[in-house]
Backbone as XML, in Angstrom:
<?xml version="1.0"?>
<chain id="A" units="angstrom">
  <residue number="1" name="MET">
    <atom name="N" x="36.719" y="-24.100" z="-17.293"/>
    <atom name="CA" x="36.486" y="-24.630" z="-17.532"/>
    <atom name="C" x="37.061" y="-25.203" z="-18.621"/>
  </residue>
  <residue number="2" name="ASN">
    <atom name="N" x="37.278" y="-26.366" z="-18.845"/>
    <atom name="CA" x="37.883" y="-27.277" z="-19.810"/>
    <atom name="C" x="37.219" y="-27.922" z="-20.708"/>
  </residue>
  <residue number="3" name="LEU">
    <atom name="N" x="37.693" y="-27.772" z="-21.966"/>
    <atom name="CA" x="37.029" y="-28.247" z="-23.303"/>
    <atom name="C" x="37.471" y="-29.442" z="-23.300"/>
  </residue>
  <residue number="4" name="PRO">
    <atom name="N" x="37.384" y="-30.715" z="-23.697"/>
    <atom name="CA" x="38.694" y="-31.643" z="-24.133"/>
    <atom name="C" x="38.712" y="-31.698" z="-25.985"/>
  </residue>
  <residue number="5" name="ILE">
    <atom name="N" x="39.959" y="-31.345" z="-26.206"/>
    <atom name="CA" x="40.762" y="-31.296" z="-27.378"/>
    <atom name="C" x="41.182" y="-32.284" z="-27.912"/>
  </residue>
  <residue number="6" name="CYS">
    <atom name="N" x="40.174" y="-32.819" z="-29.111"/>
    <atom name="CA" x="41.313" y="-33.902" z="-29.586"/>
    <atom name="C" x="42.092" y="-33.795" z="-31.098"/>
  </residue>
  <residue number="7" name="ILE">
    <atom name="N" x="43.373" y="-34.390" z="-30.644"/>
    <atom name="CA" x="44.475" y="-34.289" z="-31.555"/>
    <atom name="C" x="43.996" y="-34.960" z="-32.864"/>
  </residue>
  <residue number="8" name="GLU">
    <atom name="N" x="43.859" y="-35.074" z="-33.806"/>
    <atom name="CA" x="43.979" y="-35.901" z="-35.522"/>
    <atom name="C" x="44.918" y="-35.556" z="-36.208"/>
  </residue>
  <residue number="9" name="ARG">
    <atom name="N" x="45.209" y="-36.480" z="-37.196"/>
    <atom name="CA" x="46.383" y="-36.875" z="-37.773"/>
    <atom name="C" x="45.796" y="-37.114" z="-39.095"/>
  </residue>
  <residue number="10" name="ASP">
    <atom name="N" x="46.936" y="-36.690" z="-39.963"/>
    <atom name="CA" x="46.935" y="-37.108" z="-41.252"/>
    <atom name="C" x="45.360" y="-36.234" z="-42.112"/>
  </residue>
  <residue number="11" name="VAL">
    <atom name="N" x="44.958" y="-35.142" z="-41.616"/>
    <atom name="CA" x="44.008" y="-34.423" z="-41.799"/>
    <atom name="C" x="44.325" y="-33.541" z="-43.379"/>
  </residue>
  <residue number="12" name="PRO">
    <atom name="N" x="44.073" y="-33.324" z="-44.549"/>
    <atom name="CA" x="45.056" y="-32.593" z="-45.514"/>
    <atom name="C" x="44.407" y="-30.691" z="-45.318"/>
  </residue>
  <residue number="13" name="LEU">
    <atom name="N" x="45.354" y="-30.523" z="-45.475"/>
    <atom name="CA" x="45.142" y="-28.767" z="-45.597"/>
    <atom name="C" x="44.007" y="-28.585" z="-46.908"/>
  </residue>
  <residue number="14" name="PRO">
    <atom name="N" x="43.222" y="-27.783" z="-46.621"/>
    <atom name="CA" x="42.200" y="-27.539" z="-47.655"/>
    <atom name="C" x="43.135" y="-26.099" z="-48.321"/>
  </residue>
  <residue number="15" name="GLU">
    <atom name="N" x="42.968" y="-26.335" z="-49.818"/>
    <atom name="CA" x="43.364" y="-25.553" z="-50.798"/>
    <atom name="C" x="43.186" y="-24.350" z="-50.535"/>
  </residue>
  <residue number="16" name="SER">
    <atom name="N" x="43.954" y="-23.088" z="-51.085"/>
    <atom name="CA" x="44.118" y="-21.879" z="-50.747"/>
    <atom name="C" x="43.207" y="-21.566" z="-51.626"/>
  </residue>
  <residue number="17" name="LYS">
    <atom name="N" x="42.507" y="-20.202" z="-51.064"/>
    <atom name="CA" x="41.077" y="-19.511" z="-52.219"/>
    <atom name="C" x="41.761" y="-18.240" z="-52.694"/>
  </residue>
  <residue number="18" name="LYS">
    <atom name="N" x="43.097" y="-18.305" z="-52.103"/>
    <atom name="CA" x="43.316" y="-16.757" z="-52.198"/>
    <atom name="C" x="43.229" y="-16.421" z="-54.115"/>
  </residue>
  <residue number="19" name="GLN">
    <atom name="N" x="42.911" y="-15.399" z="-54.289"/>
    <atom name="CA" x="42.955" y="-15.027" z="-55.870"/>
    <atom name="C" x="43.971" y="-13.632" z="-55.907"/>
  </residue>
  <residue number="20" name="TYR">
    <atom name="N" x="44.841" y="-13.498" z="-56.843"/>
    <atom name="CA" x="45.713" y="-12.626" z="-56.696"/>
    <atom name="C" x="45.594" y="-11.735" z="-57.886"/>
  </residue>
  <residue number="21" name="LYS">
    <atom name="N" x="46.022" y="-10.433" z="-57.887"/>
    <atom name="CA" x="45.730" y="-9.472" z="-58.907"/>
    <atom name="C" x="46.694" y="-9.403" z="-59.955"/>
  </residue>
  <residue number="22" name="TYR">
    <atom name="N" x="47.659" y="-10.362" z="-60.323"/>
    <atom name="CA" x="48.328" y="-10.299" z="-61.130"/>
    <atom name="C" x="48.759" y="-11.766" z="-61.475"/>
  </residue>
  <residue number="23" name="PRO">
    <atom name="N" x="48.929" y="-12.216" z="-62.362"/>
    <atom name="CA" x="48.872" y="-13.696" z="-62.879"/>
    <atom name="C" x="50.491" y="-14.515" z="-62.693"/>
  </residue>
  <residue number="24" name="PHE">
    <atom name="N" x="50.816" y="-13.847" z="-61.393"/>
    <atom name="CA" x="52.479" y="-14.486" z="-61.275"/>
    <atom name="C" x="52.546" y="-16.146" z="-61.108"/>
  </residue>
  <residue number="25" name="ALA">
    <atom name="N" x="51.630" y="-16.292" z="-60.679"/>
    <atom name="CA" x="51.576" y="-18.121" z="-60.410"/>
    <atom name="C" x="51.342" y="-18.523" z="-61.708"/>
  </residue>
  <residue number="26" name="GLU">
    <atom name="N" x="50.882" y="-18.260" z="-61.974"/>
    <atom name="CA" x="50.974" y="-19.116" z="-64.250"/>
    <atom name="C" x="52.063" y="-18.193" z="-64.970"/>
  </residue>
  <residue number="27" name="MET">
    <atom name="N" x="53.053" y="-17.581" z="-64.264"/>
    <atom name="CA" x="53.947" y="-17.287" z="-65.362"/>
    <atom name="C" x="54.902" y="-18.458" z="-65.523"/>
  </residue>
  <residue number="28" name="GLN">
    <atom name="N" x="56.111" y="-18.397" z="-66.589"/>
    <atom name="CA" x="56.898" y="-19.449" z="-66.938"/>
    <atom name="C" x="58.162" y="-18.312" z="-66.906"/>
  </residue>
  <residue number="29" name="ILE">
    <atom name="N" x="59.720" y="-18.816" z="-67.052"/>
    <atom name="CA" x="60.482" y="-17.781" z="-66.657"/>
    <atom name="C" x="61.028" y="-17.516" z="-68.219"/>
  </residue>
  <residue number="30" name="GLY">
    <atom name="N" x="60.786" y="-15.790" z="-68.220"/>
    <atom name="CA" x="60.519" y="-15.757" z="-69.757"/>
    <atom name="C" x="59.486" y="-15.019" z="-69.966"/>
  </residue>
  <residue number="31" name="ASP">
    <atom name="N" x="58.347" y="-15.335" z="-69.459"/>
    <atom name="CA" x="56.985" y="-14.782" z="-69.838"/>
    <atom name="C" x="56.544" y="-13.391" z="-68.764"/>
  </residue>
  <residue number="32" name="SER">
    <atom name="N" x="55.974" y="-12.518" z="-69.995"/>
    <atom name="CA" x="55.915" y="-11.131" z="-69.314"/>
    <atom name="C" x="54.408" y="-10.857" z="-69.024"/>
  </residue>
  <residue number="33" name="PHE">
    <atom name="N" x="54.196" y="-9.955" z="-68.520"/>
    <atom name="CA" x="52.568" y="-9.070" z="-68.917"/>
    <atom name="C" x="53.326" y="-7.882" z="-68.733"/>
  </residue>
  <residue number="34" name="ALA">
    <atom name="N" x="51.764" y="-6.638" z="-68.765"/>
    <atom name="CA" x="52.003" y="-5.423" z="-68.945"/>
    <atom name="C" x="50.496" y="-4.727" z="-68.862"/>
  </residue>
  <residue number="35" name="ILE">
    <atom name="N" x="50.520" y="-3.749" z="-67.839"/>
    <atom name="CA" x="49.159" y="-3.157" z="-66.986"/>
    <atom name="C" x="49.337" y="-1.209" z="-67.172"/>
  </residue>
  <residue number="36" name="PRO">
    <atom name="N" x="48.620" y="-0.883" z="-67.993"/>
    <atom name="CA" x="48.745" y="0.636" z="-67.896"/>
    <atom name="C" x="48.867" y="1.571" z="-66.597"/>
  </residue>
  <residue number="37" name="LEU">
    <atom name="N" x="49.951" y="2.670" z="-66.944"/>
    <atom name="CA" x="50.296" y="3.067" z="-65.530"/>
    <atom name="C" x="49.037" y="3.938" z="-65.258"/>
  </residue>
  <residue number="38" name="SER">
    <atom name="N" x="48.725" y="3.948" z="-63.825"/>
    <atom name="CA" x="47.621" y="4.698" z="-63.478"/>
    <atom name="C" x="47.238" y="6.458" z="-63.388"/>
  </residue>
  <residue number="39" name="GLY">
    <atom name="N" x="48.313" y="7.038" z="-63.651"/>
    <atom name="CA" x="48.769" y="8.390" z="-63.583"/>
    <atom name="C" x="48.679" y="8.786" z="-62.235"/>
  </residue>
  <residue number="40" name="GLU">
    <atom name="N" x="48.583" y="8.497" z="-60.939"/>
    <atom name="CA" x="48.008" y="8.737" z="-60.033"/>
    <atom name="C" x="50.390" y="8.334" z="-59.460"/>
  </residue>
  <residue number="41" name="ILE">
    <atom name="N" x="50.476" y="9.614" z="-58.773"/>
    <atom name="CA" x="51.813" y="10.044" z="-58.269"/>
    <atom name="C" x="52.266" y="9.454" z="-56.958"/>
  </residue>
  <residue number="42" name="GLY">
    <atom name="N" x="52.837" y="8.503" z="-56.514"/>
    <atom name="CA" x="53.075" y="8.351" z="-55.385"/>
    <atom name="C" x="54.185" y="9.078" z="-54.475"/>
  </residue>
  <residue number="43" name="ARG">
    <atom name="N" x="54.302" y="9.132" z="-53.217"/>
    <atom name="CA" x="55.274" y="10.250" z="-52.596"/>
    <atom name="C" x="56.561" y="10.032" z="-52.618"/>
  </residue>
  <residue number="44" name="HIS">
    <atom name="N" x="56.761" y="8.568" z="-53.617"/>
    <atom name="CA" x="58.183" y="8.393" z="-53.710"/>
    <atom name="C" x="58.732" y="9.184" z="-55.548"/>
  </residue>
  <residue number="45" name="GLY">
    <atom name="N" x="57.146" y="9.803" z="-55.926"/>
    <atom name="CA" x="57.402" y="10.072" z="-57.139"/>
    <atom name="C" x="57.067" y="9.135" z="-57.884"/>
  </residue>
  <residue number="46" name="GLU">
    <atom name="N" x="56.514" y="7.899" z="-58.126"/>
    <atom name="CA" x="56.931" y="6.834" z="-58.592"/>
    <atom name="C" x="55.353" y="6.778" z="-59.505"/>
  </residue>
  <residue number="47" name="ASP">
    <atom name="N" x="55.046" y="5.990" z="-59.966"/>
    <atom name="CA" x="53.347" y="6.026" z="-60.555"/>
    <atom name="C" x="52.944" y="5.000" z="-59.674"/>
  </residue>
  <residue number="48" name="LEU">
    <atom name="N" x="51.879" y="4.970" z="-59.005"/>
    <atom name="CA" x="51.303" y="4.079" z="-57.748"/>
    <atom name="C" x="51.111" y="3.019" z="-58.665"/>
  </residue>
  <residue number="49" name="SER">
    <atom name="N" x="50.584" y="2.614" z="-59.891"/>
    <atom name="CA" x="50.386" y="1.582" z="-60.553"/>
    <atom name="C" x="51.620" y="0.367" z="-60.152"/>
  </residue>
  <residue number="50" name="ALA">
    <atom name="N" x="52.986" y="1.440" z="-60.499"/>
    <atom name="CA" x="54.124" y="0.635" z="-61.089"/>
    <atom name="C" x="54.812" y="0.273" z="-59.267"/>
  </residue>
  <residue number="51" name="SER">
    <atom name="N" x="54.249" y="0.991" z="-58.614"/>
    <atom name="CA" x="54.730" y="0.769" z="-56.918"/>
    <atom name="C" x="54.435" y="-0.496" z="-56.408"/>
  </residue>
  <residue number="52" name="ARG">
    <atom name="N" x="52.904" y="-0.078" z="-56.689"/>
    <atom name="CA" x="52.297" y="-1.726" z="-56.358"/>
    <atom name="C" x="52.736" y="-3.182" z="-56.753"/>
  </residue>
  <residue number="53" name="LEU">
    <atom name="N" x="53.165" y="-3.156" z="-58.138"/>
    <atom name="CA" x="53.109" y="-4.043" z="-59.033"/>
    <atom name="C" x="54.186" y="-4.446" z="-58.427"/>
  </residue>
  <residue number="54" name="ARG">
    <atom name="N" x="55.695" y="-3.443" z="-58.301"/>
    <atom name="CA" x="57.009" y="-4.192" z="-57.842"/>
    <atom name="C" x="56.667" y="-4.827" z="-56.466"/>
  </residue>
  <residue number="55" name="SER">
    <atom name="N" x="56.040" y="-3.915" z="-55.978"/>
    <atom name="CA" x="55.844" y="-4.437" z="-54.314"/>
    <atom name="C" x="54.955" y="-5.868" z="-54.351"/>
  </residue>
  <residue number="56" name="SER">
    <atom name="N" x="54.368" y="-6.085" z="-55.015"/>
    <atom name="CA" x="53.171" y="-7.474" z="-55.318"/>
    <atom name="C" x="54.088" y="-8.506" z="-55.591"/>
  </residue>
  <residue number="57" name="ALA">
    <atom name="N" x="55.127" y="-8.196" z="-56.401"/>
    <atom name="CA" x="56.137" y="-8.863" z="-57.519"/>
    <atom name="C" x="56.922" y="-9.410" z="-56.371"/>
  </residue>
  <residue number="58" name="SER">
    <atom name="N" x="57.846" y="-8.576" z="-55.494"/>
    <atom name="CA" x="58.574" y="-8.959" z="-54.627"/>
    <atom name="C" x="58.125" y="-9.870" z="-53.307"/>
  </residue>
  <residue number="59" name="THR">
    <atom name="N" x="57.034" y="-9.698" z="-53.250"/>
    <atom name="CA" x="56.456" y="-10.431" z="-51.981"/>
    <atom name="C" x="55.839" y="-12.017" z="-52.739"/>
  </residue>
  <residue number="60" name="PHE">
    <atom name="N" x="55.606" y="-11.967" z="-53.701"/>
    <atom name="CA" x="54.877" y="-13.155" z="-54.491"/>
    <atom name="C" x="56.612" y="-14.163" z="-54.555"/>
  </residue>
  <residue number="61" name="GLY">
    <atom name="N" x="57.465" y="-13.201" z="-55.347"/>
    <atom name="CA" x="58.410" y="-13.875" z="-55.642"/>
    <atom name="C" x="59.119" y="-14.552" z="-53.852"/>
  </residue>
  <residue number="62" name="ARG">
    <atom name="N" x="59.107" y="-13.870" z="-52.794"/>
    <atom name="CA" x="59.738" y="-14.047" z="-51.442"/>
    <atom name="C" x="58.741" y="-15.249" z="-50.910"/>
  </residue>
  <residue number="63" name="VAL">
    <atom name="N" x="57.562" y="-15.525" z="-51.086"/>
    <atom name="CA" x="56.671" y="-16.381" z="-50.458"/>
    <atom name="C" x="56.867" y="-17.635" z="-51.275"/>
  </residue>
  <residue number="64" name="HIS">
    <atom name="N" x="56.488" y="-17.372" z="-52.597"/>
    <atom name="CA" x="56.555" y="-18.805" z="-53.491"/>
    <atom name="C" x="57.605" y="-18.985" z="-54.198"/>
  </residue>
  <residue number="65" name="GLY">
    <atom name="N" x="58.769" y="-18.514" z="-54.198"/>
    <atom name="CA" x="59.654" y="-18.505" z="-54.920"/>
    <atom name="C" x="59.862" y="-17.684" z="-56.257"/>
  </residue>
  <residue number="66" name="GLY">
    <atom name="N" x="60.855" y="-17.509" z="-57.113"/>
    <atom name="CA" x="60.581" y="-16.900" z="-58.311"/>
    <atom name="C" x="61.606" y="-14.935" z="-58.333"/>
  </residue>
  <residue number="67" name="ARG">
    <atom name="N" x="61.885" y="-14.803" z="-59.360"/>
    <atom name="CA" x="62.750" y="-13.428" z="-59.392"/>
    <atom name="C" x="61.662" y="-12.776" z="-60.429"/>
  </residue>
  <residue number="68" name="PHE">
    <atom name="N" x="61.399" y="-11.593" z="-60.185"/>
    <atom name="CA" x="60.585" y="-10.643" z="-61.370"/>
    <atom name="C" x="61.404" y="-9.367" z="-61.767"/>
  </residue>
  <residue number="69" name="ILE">
    <atom name="N" x="61.144" y="-9.027" z="-62.667"/>
    <atom name="CA" x="61.549" y="-7.827" z="-62.991"/>
    <atom name="C" x="60.565" y="-6.815" z="-63.399"/>
  </residue>
  <residue number="70" name="VAL">
    <atom name="N" x="60.515" y="-5.380" z="-62.904"/>
    <atom name="CA" x="59.136" y="-4.312" z="-63.468"/>
    <atom name="C" x="60.104" y="-3.301" z="-63.981"/>
  </residue>
  <residue number="71" name="ARG">
    <atom name="N" x="59.793" y="-2.468" z="-65.013"/>
    <atom name="CA" x="60.105" y="-1.882" z="-66.001"/>
    <atom name="C" x="58.397" y="-0.502" z="-66.364"/>
  </residue>
  <residue number="72" name="ILE">
    <atom name="N" x="59.323" y="-0.039" z="-66.021"/>
    <atom name="CA" x="58.206" y="1.537" z="-66.411"/>
    <atom name="C" x="58.482" y="1.993" z="-68.419"/>
  </residue>
  <residue number="73" name="ASP">
    <atom name="N" x="57.586" y="1.853" z="-68.883"/>
    <atom name="CA" x="57.518" y="2.023" z="-70.021"/>
    <atom name="C" x="56.377" y="3.734" z="-70.157"/>
  </residue>
  <residue number="74" name="LYS">
    <atom name="N" x="56.895" y="4.689" z="-69.868"/>
    <atom name="CA" x="56.549" y="6.025" z="-69.973"/>
    <atom name="C" x="56.038" y="6.690" z="-71.436"/>
  </residue>
  <residue number="75" name="VAL">
    <atom name="N" x="56.547" y="6.487" z="-72.480"/>
    <atom name="CA" x="56.128" y="6.802" z="-74.006"/>
    <atom name="C" x="54.849" y="5.739" z="-74.120"/>
  </residue>
  <residue number="76" name="GLY">
    <atom name="N" x="54.978" y="4.658" z="-74.288"/>
    <atom name="CA" x="53.815" y="3.477" z="-73.786"/>
    <atom name="C" x="52.918" y="3.854" z="-73.187"/>
  </residue>
  <residue number="77" name="GLY">
    <atom name="N" x="53.078" y="4.148" z="-71.546"/>
    <atom name="CA" x="52.008" y="4.471" z="-70.846"/>
    <atom name="C" x="51.777" y="3.339" z="-70.132"/>
  </residue>
  <residue number="78" name="SER">
    <atom name="N" x="53.029" y="2.368" z="-70.010"/>
    <atom name="CA" x="52.610" y="1.024" z="-69.268"/>
    <atom name="C" x="53.685" y="0.345" z="-68.583"/>
  </residue>
  <residue number="79" name="ILE">
    <atom name="N" x="53.595" y="-0.117" z="-67.641"/>
    <atom name="CA" x="54.308" y="-1.447" z="-66.560"/>
    <atom name="C" x="54.681" y="-2.538" z="-67.198"/>
  </residue>
  <residue number="80" name="ARG">
    <atom name="N" x="55.671" y="-3.034" z="-66.861"/>
    <atom name="CA" x="56.031" y="-4.486" z="-67.625"/>
    <atom name="C" x="56.741" y="-5.454" z="-66.572"/>
  </residue>
  <residue number="81" name="CYS">
    <atom name="N" x="56.000" y="-6.513" z="-66.430"/>
    <atom name="CA" x="56.993" y="-7.527" z="-65.159"/>
    <atom name="C" x="57.075" y="-8.657" z="-66.000"/>
  </residue>
  <residue number="82" name="TRP">
    <atom name="N" x="58.244" y="-9.309" z="-65.981"/>
    <atom name="CA" x="58.797" y="-10.471" z="-66.212"/>
    <atom name="C" x="59.278" y="-11.324" z="-65.373"/>
  </residue>
  <residue number="83" name="LYS">
    <atom name="N" x="59.197" y="-12.524" z="-65.492"/>
    <atom name="CA" x="59.503" y="-13.530" z="-64.667"/>
    <atom name="C" x="61.158" y="-13.994" z="-65.119"/>
  </residue>
  <residue number="84" name="VAL">
    <atom name="N" x="62.059" y="-13.413" z="-64.509"/>
    <atom name="CA" x="63.309" y="-13.925" z="-65.013"/>
    <atom name="C" x="63.798" y="-15.036" z="-64.008"/>
  </residue>
  <residue number="85" name="GLU">
    <atom name="N" x="63.782" y="-15.871" z="-62.998"/>
    <atom name="CA" x="64.138" y="-16.940" z="-62.116"/>
    <atom name="C" x="62.806" y="-17.627" z="-61.814"/>
  </residue>
</chain>
């Protein structure tokens, strides 16, 4: 059974409803934000929060453009992410 398929032109793509955990889309070059360390250590010896933030920043930058740097402040107990490009 073949159903007729109608091809339509100029139908706008709906806005994405995806919400991100981190505010990468709102950041300008030079902006940064910090999150607390989780205290959980991953299999590579890095705090899991830092590993997740680093991965998210890399993926967001690759897909949407931009470059981010993530650094851990063990004394302050936080992770900071900067937008650099």
